[in-house]
C-alpha positions as CSV (number, residue, x, y, z in Angstrom):
1,M,-0.2,0.3,0.2
2,A,1.5,3.6,-1.5
3,A,2.3,6.0,1.7
4,Q,-0.6,9.0,2.1
5,D,0.8,12.7,1.3
6,L,-0.4,14.3,4.5
7,D,-0.5,17.6,6.4
8,L,-0.7,17.5,10.2
9,V,-2.2,20.8,11.3
10,G,-1.9,22.7,14.7
11,V,0.1,20.0,16.7
12,V,2.2,20.5,19.3
13,V,5.8,18.4,18.2
14,I,7.4,16.6,20.8
15,D,10.5,15.7,18.5
16,G,11.8,12.4,20.2
17,A,15.5,13.8,20.1
18,G,15.0,15.6,23.6
19,A,14.1,19.2,22.2
20,P,11.4,21.2,23.9
21,P,8.0,20.8,22.6
22,R,6.7,23.2,19.6
23,A,3.2,24.2,19.6
24,G,0.8,25.3,16.8
25,V,2.8,23.9,14.0
26,T,2.0,21.8,10.7
27,V,4.1,18.8,9.7
28,I,4.0,18.0,6.1
29,V,4.6,14.3,4.9
30,R,5.1,13.5,1.5
31,G,6.3,10.2,-0.1
32,G,6.2,8.5,3.7
33,R,9.0,11.1,4.7
34,I,8.8,14.1,7.2
35,E,9.1,17.1,5.1
36,P,10.1,20.7,6.9
37,I,7.9,21.7,9.5
38,L,6.1,25.0,9.3
39,E,5.0,27.4,12.0
40,R,1.9,28.3,9.7
41,A,-1.0,26.0,8.3
42,P,-0.2,26.0,4.4
43,P,-3.6,26.2,2.3
44,P,-5.0,23.0,1.3
45,V,-3.6,20.9,-1.5
46,E,-5.7,18.9,-3.8
47,G,-4.7,15.2,-3.2
48,V,-3.4,15.6,0.3
49,R,-5.0,14.4,3.5
50,R,-5.4,17.0,5.9
51,L,-5.7,16.4,9.6
52,E,-6.8,19.2,12.0
53,L,-5.6,18.0,15.0
54,Q,-6.5,21.4,17.1
55,G,-3.3,21.5,19.7
56,R,-3.2,17.7,20.2
57,F,0.4,16.3,20.7
58,L,2.6,14.6,17.9
59,L,5.3,12.3,18.8
60,P,7.4,10.0,16.6
61,G,6.2,6.4,17.0
62,L,7.3,4.5,19.7
63,I,10.0,1.9,19.2
64,D,10.0,-1.2,21.4
65,A,13.5,-2.4,21.9
66,H,12.7,-6.1,23.1
67,A,9.5,-7.5,22.2
68,H,8.4,-11.2,21.6
69,I,5.7,-10.4,19.1
70,E,5.2,-13.8,16.9
71,S,2.0,-13.6,15.1
72,P,0.0,-11.0,12.9
73,A,-2.8,-10.5,15.6
74,A,0.2,-9.2,18.0
75,A,1.9,-7.3,15.8
76,L,-1.4,-5.4,14.8
77,R,-1.9,-4.8,18.8
78,A,1.5,-3.5,19.0
79,L,0.7,-1.1,15.9
80,Q,-2.2,0.2,17.6
81,S,-0.7,0.7,20.7
82,G,1.6,3.4,18.9
83,V,4.7,1.0,18.2
84,T,6.1,1.3,14.8
85,T,9.3,-0.6,14.9
86,A,10.2,-3.5,17.3
87,R,13.1,-5.6,17.8
88,V,12.2,-9.2,18.5
89,L,14.1,-11.1,20.6
90,G,13.8,-14.9,20.4
91,D,11.4,-16.8,18.2
92,S,9.6,-19.9,18.5
93,Y,9.8,-22.0,15.1
94,F,10.7,-18.6,13.3
95,R,7.1,-17.6,13.6
96,A,8.4,-14.1,14.0
97,L,10.6,-14.2,11.1
98,G,7.3,-15.0,9.3
99,T,5.2,-12.4,10.7
100,R,8.2,-10.1,9.7
101,D,7.7,-10.9,6.1
102,L,4.5,-10.8,5.9
103,I,4.6,-7.3,7.6
104,R,7.3,-6.2,4.9
105,A,5.4,-7.6,1.7
106,G,2.3,-5.6,2.7
107,H,-0.1,-8.5,3.4
108,T,-0.5,-7.2,7.0
109,P,-0.6,-4.3,9.3
110,G,2.3,-4.0,12.0
111,P,5.3,-2.1,12.8
112,E,8.4,-2.7,11.5
113,L,9.9,-5.5,12.9
114,L,13.7,-6.7,13.5
115,V,14.0,-10.4,14.3
116,S,16.9,-12.3,15.9
117,G,15.7,-15.7,15.7
118,G,15.8,-18.1,18.5
119,I,18.6,-17.5,21.4
120,I,21.7,-19.0,21.0
121,R,22.2,-21.0,24.5
122,P,23.7,-24.1,25.7
123,R,20.5,-25.7,25.8
124,P,18.2,-23.9,23.4
125,G,15.3,-26.4,23.6
126,E,12.9,-28.3,21.1
127,A,12.2,-25.0,18.8
128,F,15.7,-24.9,17.9
129,F,16.6,-28.2,16.9
130,V,13.3,-28.8,14.8
131,T,14.2,-25.7,13.0
132,F,18.3,-26.5,12.7
133,P,18.3,-30.3,13.0
134,Q,21.9,-30.0,11.6
135,F,22.6,-29.6,15.4
136,G,21.0,-32.3,16.7
137,A,24.1,-34.0,18.4
138,A,23.4,-31.6,21.4
139,L,19.8,-32.6,21.7
140,N,20.5,-34.5,24.8
141,G,23.7,-32.5,25.8
142,E,24.9,-28.6,25.2
143,L,25.8,-26.4,22.3
144,R,29.3,-25.6,23.4
145,G,32.5,-24.4,22.0
146,V,33.6,-21.5,19.9
147,E,33.3,-23.7,16.5
148,R,29.8,-24.6,17.4
149,I,28.7,-21.3,18.7
150,A,29.8,-19.6,15.3
151,A,28.4,-22.6,13.1
152,V,25.2,-22.1,15.1
153,T,25.5,-17.9,14.3
154,R,26.1,-18.4,10.6
155,A,23.2,-20.7,10.5
156,M,20.9,-18.5,11.6
157,L,22.1,-15.6,9.5
158,E,21.5,-17.7,6.4
159,R,17.7,-17.9,7.4
160,G,17.6,-14.0,7.3
161,V,17.8,-13.2,11.0
162,D,18.1,-9.1,11.2
163,L,20.5,-9.6,14.6
164,I,21.5,-12.3,16.8
165,K,20.6,-12.8,20.5
166,V,22.9,-14.7,22.9
167,A,22.5,-16.1,26.7
168,A,25.1,-14.5,28.8
169,S,22.9,-15.7,31.8
170,E,20.0,-18.0,32.7
171,R,16.5,-16.9,32.4
172,A,14.9,-15.1,35.3
173,G,11.3,-16.3,34.5
174,V,11.8,-20.1,34.7
175,A,11.3,-21.3,38.6
176,A,14.3,-23.9,37.9
177,A,16.7,-21.4,36.2
178,D,19.2,-19.2,38.3
179,P,19.3,-15.5,36.7
180,R,22.8,-15.1,38.7
181,R,24.2,-17.8,37.2
182,A,26.5,-17.6,33.6
183,E,25.7,-19.4,30.5
184,L,27.7,-18.9,27.0
185,T,31.4,-18.1,28.0
186,E,33.1,-15.0,26.8
187,D,34.8,-16.8,24.1
188,E,31.8,-18.4,23.0
189,M,29.8,-15.2,22.7
190,R,33.1,-13.4,21.1
191,A,32.6,-16.0,18.3
192,A,29.0,-14.9,17.9
193,V,29.7,-11.4,17.6
194,T,32.6,-12.0,15.2
195,E,30.5,-13.6,12.4
196,A,27.2,-11.3,13.1
197,A,29.7,-8.8,12.3
198,R,30.7,-10.0,9.3
199,A,27.3,-10.0,7.9
200,G,26.5,-6.6,9.2
201,R,24.6,-7.5,12.0
202,F,24.4,-6.8,15.7
203,V,24.2,-9.2,19.2
204,A,22.0,-8.7,22.1
205,A,23.1,-10.3,25.3
206,H,20.6,-11.8,27.3
207,A,22.2,-11.0,30.7
208,H,21.1,-11.0,34.5
209,S,24.3,-12.2,36.0
210,R,27.0,-9.7,36.9
211,D,29.7,-12.2,35.5
212,G,27.8,-13.1,32.7
213,A,27.1,-9.4,31.6
214,A,30.5,-8.6,32.3
215,A,31.7,-11.2,29.8
216,A,29.3,-10.1,27.2
217,V,30.0,-6.4,27.2
218,R,34.0,-7.6,26.9
219,A,32.9,-10.0,24.0
220,G,31.5,-6.9,22.1
221,V,27.7,-7.2,22.0
222,H,25.8,-4.2,20.7
223,S,23.1,-4.2,24.2
224,I,22.7,-5.7,27.4
225,E,19.1,-6.8,27.8
226,H,17.7,-6.7,31.6
227,G,21.2,-6.2,33.2
228,T,19.8,-6.8,36.8
229,Y,23.1,-7.2,38.1
230,L,25.4,-5.5,36.7
231,D,28.2,-3.7,38.6
232,E,29.8,-0.2,38.6
233,P,33.4,-1.8,36.5
234,T,31.1,-3.2,33.8
235,L,29.1,0.2,33.5
236,F,31.9,1.9,33.2
237,E,33.0,-0.8,30.5
238,M,29.6,0.2,28.7
239,R,30.1,3.7,28.6
240,R,33.6,3.3,27.3
241,R,32.4,1.2,24.4
242,G,29.1,2.6,23.7
243,T,27.3,-0.6,24.7
244,F,23.5,0.0,25.2
245,L,21.2,-1.0,27.9
246,V,17.9,-2.2,27.5
247,P,16.6,-2.9,31.3
248,T,13.0,-4.0,30.5
249,L,12.0,-2.6,33.7
250,A,7.8,-3.0,33.2
251,V,8.1,-6.6,32.9
252,M,10.1,-6.9,35.9
253,S,6.9,-5.5,38.1
254,P,5.4,-8.1,40.1
255,L,2.4,-9.5,38.4
256,S,0.0,-10.8,41.4
257,D,0.1,-11.6,45.1
258,P,2.9,-14.2,45.8
259,L,0.9,-15.7,48.2
260,T,-1.3,-17.3,45.9
261,G,-0.8,-19.5,42.5
262,S,1.4,-22.7,42.1
263,A,4.7,-23.3,43.8
264,D,6.2,-22.0,40.7
265,D,4.2,-19.1,40.5
266,V,5.1,-18.0,43.6
267,V,9.1,-18.8,43.2
268,L,8.7,-16.4,40.3
269,Q,6.8,-13.8,41.7
270,L,9.4,-13.7,45.2
271,R,12.2,-13.8,42.9
272,T,10.9,-10.8,40.6
273,R,10.3,-9.0,43.8
274,Q,14.1,-9.1,44.7
275,M,15.3,-8.3,41.2
276,M,13.4,-5.1,41.1
277,G,15.7,-3.1,43.4
278,P,18.8,-4.0,41.5
279,V,18.0,-3.4,38.1
280,R,16.1,-0.1,39.0
281,A,20.0,1.1,40.9
282,A,21.6,-0.4,37.7
283,T,19.4,1.9,34.9
284,R,19.6,4.9,37.5
285,R,23.5,4.5,37.3
286,A,23.6,3.9,33.7
287,R,21.7,7.2,33.2
288,E,24.1,8.8,35.4
289,L,27.2,7.5,33.3
290,G,25.4,8.5,30.4
291,I,24.7,5.0,28.6
292,T,22.3,5.1,26.4
293,V,19.0,3.3,27.7
294,A,16.1,2.5,25.6
295,A,12.5,1.7,26.6
296,S,11.0,-1.7,25.9
297,T,8.2,-4.1,26.7
298,D,9.5,-7.9,26.8
299,G,6.2,-8.7,26.1
300,S,4.1,-10.3,23.4
301,Y,1.1,-7.8,22.6
302,G,-1.6,-10.8,23.8
303,D,-0.4,-14.0,22.6
304,G,-1.6,-15.6,25.7
305,D,1.0,-15.2,28.5
306,S,1.5,-13.1,31.2
307,T,3.6,-10.2,29.7
308,A,0.3,-10.0,27.1
309,G,-0.7,-6.4,28.5
310,I,2.6,-4.8,29.1
311,R,3.1,-1.7,26.6
312,V,6.1,0.5,25.9
313,A,4.1,3.2,28.0
314,H,4.6,1.4,31.2
315,D,8.2,1.0,30.9
316,I,8.3,4.7,29.8
317,A,6.5,5.3,33.7
318,A,9.1,2.9,35.1
319,L,12.0,5.0,34.0
320,R,10.4,8.1,35.3
321,E,9.1,7.0,38.5
322,D,11.7,4.5,39.4
323,C,15.3,5.5,37.7
324,G,15.3,9.3,37.7
325,F,14.4,10.1,34.1
326,T,13.0,13.6,33.2
327,P,9.7,13.0,31.3
328,L,11.9,14.2,28.1
329,E,14.4,11.4,28.8
330,S,11.8,8.9,29.0
331,I,10.4,9.7,25.6
332,L,13.9,9.8,24.3
333,A,14.1,5.9,25.8
334,A,11.2,4.9,23.4
335,T,12.1,6.9,20.3
336,L,15.4,8.0,19.1
337,N,17.5,6.1,21.7
338,G,15.4,2.8,20.6
339,A,16.4,3.7,16.9
340,R,20.1,3.7,17.9
341,V,19.9,0.4,19.8
342,L,18.3,-0.9,16.5
343,G,20.8,0.9,14.0
344,I,18.3,2.8,12.2
345,D,18.4,6.2,14.0
346,A,19.5,7.5,10.5
347,R,15.8,7.2,9.1
348,T,13.6,6.9,12.0
349,G,13.2,7.8,15.6
350,A,12.6,11.7,16.0
351,I,10.3,14.2,14.0
352,R,12.9,15.4,11.6
353,P,12.7,16.3,8.1
354,G,14.2,13.5,5.6
355,L,13.0,10.8,8.3
356,E,10.6,8.4,7.5
357,A,7.0,9.5,8.4
358,D,6.5,7.2,11.7
359,L,4.4,9.1,14.0
360,L,1.8,8.9,16.9
361,V,-0.6,11.4,18.2
362,V,-2.1,11.6,21.4
363,E,-4.8,13.5,23.1
364,R,-2.5,15.0,26.2
365,D,0.8,16.4,27.0
366,P,2.7,12.8,27.8
367,L,5.4,15.1,29.3
368,R,3.1,15.9,32.0
369,D,0.6,13.0,31.7
370,G,2.1,9.6,30.8
371,S,-1.0,7.9,30.5
372,A,-2.0,9.7,27.6
373,L,0.3,7.3,25.6
374,F,-1.6,4.4,26.2
375,E,-4.6,5.3,24.1
376,P,-3.0,7.1,20.7
377,L,-5.6,8.8,18.6
378,L,-3.7,8.1,15.3
379,V,-0.5,5.9,14.3
380,V,1.1,6.6,10.7
381,S,3.8,3.9,10.1
382,D,6.0,5.0,6.8
383,G,3.5,7.8,6.0
384,L,0.4,5.2,6.0
385,V,-2.5,5.7,8.3
386,R,-2.5,2.4,10.2
387,F,-4.8,3.2,13.3
388,E,-7.2,6.4,13.8
389,R,-9.6,6.9,16.8
390,Q,-12.5,8.8,16.2
């Protein structure tokens, strides 16, 4: 579907790059890209859709830097929530990759998706071995060793993934796992980084563990996901190297009363409560050090699990309320910072002439009232109105 030519008249622009708001301006969209922002409304132009927005607030489309969108239905829900770009970290049976390709071909609406495929870890699970049976010798053991991790990385790249995800630590969301325990070694992660770099791709590291995160940073990963137990030396090394942090704060909130539910549920709920303090402290310190922090959901957008209801607006609120971010900084985390993490800031993530028209309109000032972000009035993706609330 072709992009629309649009005149967005009478908006308050929050540019997503940290500049103060500009009121009463008109944003021109032509051929799917943003043109110069005008202080006065131009006369109507034939063939151009004119939207009189009467003081509503215009932002860049939100970027979810760590999501688990796998189906077209989930992609649509993400788009309707204001997400125009998402990085999908993890993928069962390459469902997310297929959904990405359906969106790119114009067969189904959704955000632009950058997909990692599955996570490379010593015990990657059935979905990995069904997808890559050539590594079946490790089905009842472990994927280990520099050469084998390099081979797995190459196999994923050959399937067309947009980035690679490695496990620097065990999971927090599985009762039998221990998020403080490291998984891949520094050399194994470096092998993945080397192979990905040859293909022009980044590596993201799932890392709760202090030692695992430190090894991942030394190995040269592009971003640390979660970063719960990051220590001061590793944070300084991240600043030195330009490593990004995606702390997934919203998903770490306790989801229910830890006194109810199954034994595993209680373990996870109590663990979550314990982890909240360290991950907030690490995020606050990252901000103080000038490390780029990006917002995310770590959520599925409604595919039936406990993360289904999490939205980027929840993470923005956590950055403000728990980690010392100013309102402008929290918006930046979900716009330009997200684009930087994804490596696409040359074309999206801000309202700037020449960039793609990925835009979001909300009723109230999101710098004063972050809840405005939960109900977008208008979502424009690549210059096409994809969602509009009456």
